[in-house]
C-alpha positions in Angstrom: -43.3 33.9 -6.9 -40.2 32.6 -8.6 -39.0 34.4 -11.7 -39.3 32.5 -14.9 -35.9 31.7 -16.5 -36.7 33.5 -19.7 -36.9 36.8 -17.7 -34.0 36.2 -15.4 -31.5 38.2 -17.4 -29.7 41.5 -17.1 -30.2 43.8 -20.1 -28.3 47.1 -20.8 -30.6 50.1 -20.7 -30.9 52.0 -23.9 -28.3 54.9 -24.1 -26.9 53.9 -20.7 -24.1 51.9 -19.2 -26.5 50.6 -16.5 -28.3 47.3 -16.8 -31.6 46.1 -15.4 -32.8 42.6 -14.5 -36.2 41.9 -16.1 -37.4 40.0 -13.1 -36.7 42.9 -10.8 -38.3 45.3 -13.3 -41.5 43.4 -13.8 -42.0 42.0 -10.2 -45.0 40.0 -11.3 -46.6 42.7 -13.4 -47.6 42.4 -17.0 -44.7 43.4 -19.3 -44.4 44.3 -22.9 -40.8 43.7 -24.3 -40.1 45.5 -27.5 -37.2 45.0 -29.9 -36.5 48.7 -30.8 -34.5 50.0 -33.8 -33.6 53.5 -32.6 -31.4 54.6 -35.6 -33.4 53.6 -38.6 -36.5 54.8 -40.4 -38.8 52.6 -38.4 -38.9 54.6 -35.1 -42.5 55.6 -35.5 -43.4 52.9 -33.0 -41.9 55.0 -30.1 -44.9 57.5 -30.1 -47.4 54.6 -29.8 -45.3 52.8 -27.2 -45.1 55.9 -25.1 -48.9 56.4 -25.3 -49.4 52.8 -24.3 -47.1 53.3 -21.4 -48.8 56.5 -20.3 -52.3 54.9 -20.6 -51.6 51.6 -18.7 -48.7 52.3 -16.3 -51.0 53.0 -13.4 -52.6 49.6 -14.0 -49.2 47.9 -13.7 -48.1 47.5 -17.3 -44.3 47.7 -17.8 -43.2 48.6 -21.3 -39.5 48.0 -22.0 -37.5 48.3 -25.2 -34.1 47.0 -26.1 -32.1 47.4 -29.2 -31.1 44.1 -30.6 -28.8 45.6 -33.2 -29.7 42.7 -35.6 -29.1 45.0 -38.6 -26.0 46.7 -37.2 -27.7 50.1 -37.0 -27.1 51.0 -33.4 -24.4 53.4 -32.4 -21.0 51.9 -31.6 -20.6 53.9 -28.5 -22.9 55.6 -26.0 -21.3 58.9 -27.0 -22.6 58.5 -30.5 
């Protein structure tokens, strides 16, 4: 199956210099894409997202999170 254009993008992994193509990652599986905010007070979602991942990963669910940095809260460098 052909990859939909909205997924055919490379995204940088969180706290990594590596990137991942969403088409390659999902490979036809259901995928939940989450806009994460890793350096603010709203990180309580991580526990629930990890539980969701653990519960459904064997059934093919892929959970991915990317920091959009809409509020300029992410670290400037990976070292930070």
